[in-house]
C-alpha positions in Angstrom: -139.3 -42.3 -206.3 -142.5 -40.3 -207.3 -144.2 -40.7 -210.0 -145.2 -37.9 -211.9 -147.6 -37.7 -215.1 -147.7 -36.1 -217.9 -150.6 -35.2 -219.8 -149.6 -33.2 -223.3 -151.8 -31.5 -226.1 -150.9 -30.0 -229.0 -149.6 -26.9 -228.0 -146.2 -28.5 -226.8 -145.7 -29.8 -230.7 -146.8 -26.5 -231.8 -143.8 -24.4 -230.6 -141.8 -27.3 -232.6 -143.6 -25.8 -236.1 -146.6 -28.7 -236.1 -149.8 -26.7 -237.0 -152.7 -28.0 -234.3 -156.3 -28.2 -235.8 -158.1 -25.6 -233.5 -156.1 -22.4 -233.5 -156.2 -19.8 -236.2 -154.4 -20.6 -239.5 -154.7 -24.5 -238.2 -155.7 -27.5 -240.0 -159.5 -27.2 -239.8 -159.4 -23.9 -241.8 -158.0 -25.9 -244.5 -159.2 -29.2 -244.3 -162.8 -30.4 -242.5 -162.6 -32.9 -239.7 -165.3 -35.2 -241.7 -163.0 -35.1 -244.8 -159.8 -36.5 -243.8 -160.5 -37.6 -240.1 -163.4 -39.9 -239.9 -163.8 -43.7 -240.7 -166.6 -42.4 -243.0 -164.1 -40.5 -244.9 -161.4 -43.3 -245.4 -164.6 -45.1 -247.0 -165.6 -42.5 -249.2 -162.0 -40.8 -250.1 -159.4 -42.9 -249.1 -156.8 -41.3 -251.2 -157.4 -38.0 -249.9 -157.2 -39.3 -246.2 -153.9 -40.8 -247.4 -152.4 -37.6 -248.9 -153.4 -35.5 -245.8 -151.7 -37.7 -243.3 -148.7 -38.3 -245.5 -148.2 -34.3 -245.7 -148.3 -34.5 -241.7 -145.9 -37.1 -241.9 -143.6 -35.0 -244.0 -143.7 -32.4 -242.2 -143.1 -34.7 -238.8 -139.7 -35.4 -240.4 -138.7 -31.7 -241.0 -139.4 -30.5 -237.3 -137.3 -31.4 -234.3 -138.5 -31.4 -230.2 -138.3 -28.4 -228.9 -137.0 -27.1 -225.0 -140.3 -28.2 -223.4 -140.2 -32.0 -225.1 -135.9 -32.0 -223.6 -137.1 -30.4 -220.3 -139.8 -33.6 -219.4 -137.4 -36.1 -220.2 -134.7 -34.8 -217.9 -137.2 -35.3 -214.8 -136.4 -38.8 -215.2 -133.1 -37.9 -213.5 -135.7 -37.7 -210.0 -138.6 -39.3 -210.6 -140.8 -41.8 -212.4 -142.6 -40.0 -215.3 -145.2 -41.4 -217.2 -146.2 -39.3 -220.6 -150.1 -39.7 -221.9 -150.1 -37.4 -224.6 -152.8 -36.5 -227.1 -150.5 -36.0 -230.1 -149.5 -38.5 -233.2 -145.9 -37.5 -233.5 -143.0 -38.9 -231.9 -141.3 -35.9 -230.8 -141.5 -37.3 -226.8 -139.5 -40.3 -227.6 -137.1 -38.1 -229.9 -136.2 -35.7 -226.9 -135.6 -39.2 -224.8 -138.4 -39.6 -222.6 -138.9 -43.7 -222.1 -142.7 -44.1 -221.1 -145.1 -42.4 -223.6 -148.4 -43.7 -224.1 -150.3 -42.3 -227.3 -154.2 -41.5 -226.5 -154.7 -41.0 -230.4 -152.1 -43.2 -232.4 -148.9 -42.6 -233.6 -148.4 -40.7 -236.8 -145.2 -43.0 -238.3 -147.0 -45.9 -237.7 -149.7 -47.8 -240.1 -152.4 -50.5 -239.4 -154.4 -53.3 -240.8 -158.0 -52.4 -241.7 -159.3 -55.9 -241.1 -156.8 -56.5 -238.2 -156.1 -53.8 -235.8 -153.7 -55.3 -233.8 -151.3 -55.7 -237.2 -149.7 -53.0 -236.7 -146.4 -51.7 -238.3 -143.6 -48.4 -238.4 -144.0 -46.9 -241.7 -140.7 -46.6 -243.9 -140.6 -43.2 -245.0 -143.3 -40.6 -244.8 -145.5 -42.5 -247.7 -148.2 -44.9 -247.3 -150.2 -45.9 -250.7 -153.2 -47.0 -251.7 -152.4 -50.2 -252.5 -149.6 -50.8 -249.7 -151.3 -53.9 -247.8 -150.4 -55.7 -244.4 -149.8 -59.6 -244.2 -153.1 -60.6 -244.7 -154.0 -58.3 -247.8 -155.8 -55.9 -246.6 -154.9 -52.3 -247.1 -153.2 -50.5 -244.5 -154.5 -47.1 -242.6 -153.2 -45.0 -240.3 -152.6 -45.7 -237.1 -154.7 -42.8 -235.8 -157.5 -42.8 -233.9 -160.1 -41.0 -236.0 -163.5 -38.7 -234.3 -165.8 -40.8 -233.5 -163.8 -44.2 -232.9 -162.7 -45.7 -229.5 -159.9 -44.9 -227.6 -158.4 -47.4 -226.6 -155.3 -46.4 -224.5 -157.6 -44.4 -222.3 -158.0 -47.2 -219.8 -154.2 -47.3 -219.7 -154.3 -43.5 -219.2 -156.6 -43.2 -216.3 -154.5 -46.3 -214.3 -151.6 -44.1 -214.7 -153.3 -40.9 -213.8 -154.4 -42.4 -210.3 -150.9 -43.2 -209.3 -149.8 -39.4 -209.6 -147.8 -37.8 -206.8 -148.1 -34.8 -209.3 -149.7 -34.4 -212.4 -148.8 -32.0 -215.1 -150.6 -30.9 -217.9 -149.4 -28.9 -221.2 -150.2 -27.4 -224.2 -154.2 -28.6 -224.1 -157.2 -27.0 -223.1 -159.1 -30.1 -221.5 -161.5 -29.8 -224.3 -161.1 -32.5 -226.0 -162.7 -36.1 -224.3 -162.3 -38.3 -222.8 -158.4 -36.9 -222.5 -160.0 -34.0 -220.5 -161.7 -36.2 -217.8 -158.0 -37.7 -217.1 -157.8 -35.3 -214.6 -160.6 -36.4 -212.3 -158.4 -39.6 -211.9 -155.8 -38.2 -209.8 -156.2 -38.3 -206.2 -157.3 -34.4 -205.1 -154.6 -33.7 -202.6 -151.9 -34.2 -205.5 -150.4 -30.9 -206.4 -151.7 -30.5 -210.5 -149.9 -27.8 -212.8 -151.1 -26.7 -216.0 -148.8 -24.7 -218.7 -150.9 -23.3 -221.3 -151.2 -19.2 -222.4 -154.9 -19.6 -222.7 -157.6 -19.7 -220.1 -158.3 -23.3 -218.5 -161.6 -24.4 -217.5 -160.7 -26.2 -215.0 -162.7 -25.0 -211.7 -163.9 -28.0 -209.9 -160.0 -29.4 -209.9 -158.5 -28.8 -206.1 -154.5 -28.0 -206.1 -154.2 -26.8 -209.2 -151.8 -24.3 -210.5 -151.8 -22.5 -214.0 -148.6 -21.5 -215.1 -149.6 -19.2 -218.7 -147.0 -19.1 -220.3 -146.1 -21.3 -223.6 -145.0 -24.6 -223.1 -141.1 -23.7 -224.2 -141.3 -21.0 -221.1 -143.1 -22.5 -218.6 -142.5 -26.1 -218.5 -138.4 -25.7 -218.1 -139.4 -23.3 -215.4 -141.5 -26.1 -213.7 -138.8 -28.9 -214.7 -136.3 -26.8 -212.7 -138.4 -26.0 -209.4 -139.6 -29.6 -209.4 -135.9 -30.8 -209.6 -134.6 -28.6 -206.7 -137.5 -29.3 -204.9 -136.8 -33.3 -205.2 
């Protein structure tokens, strides 16, 4: 059974109604990254950070996976599929993808501020100041903030090396270290990018760019891959 590895970014979730950070009308026009998505912001104004992620979490409960999410799950009928996502939502899981690795954390989880190994599922969408872990420390969003290490990048690179086919969906390949994962894929393996925008990846061999939104391009690509076997 061939292995398909899928790298997804904000573009796939945007079609479900989740705001992206960088696009026009995105979250960065409402919030400065320095104020809500860094450890310094957490130290300076934790209640603002908590409110920001509470609102993101509340929105997540109001949206559903889209055609691209469901199409990727269908690939598991014929392939060994691994999804590596830069997104912090759970739309891949809700569409029934079985193997999902989150690079930047998970919105519906929280963790201890004294022991990063203490990670909990959050009941509901609100995390409050004063909510503590079993060791008595404040809980924080289980999110990789700007400037923090990306622990899952190592297993993501190892998974990428095993790909027979590699898909990149809804990401401009401008965010590192995730954008560097393509470099771990063997040059002779086919690689597909589904994104309506221009993508700078001229150095990557056997790369095919499908200039469509995820909801259109991914189901069509999945149909092709399933037909080809």
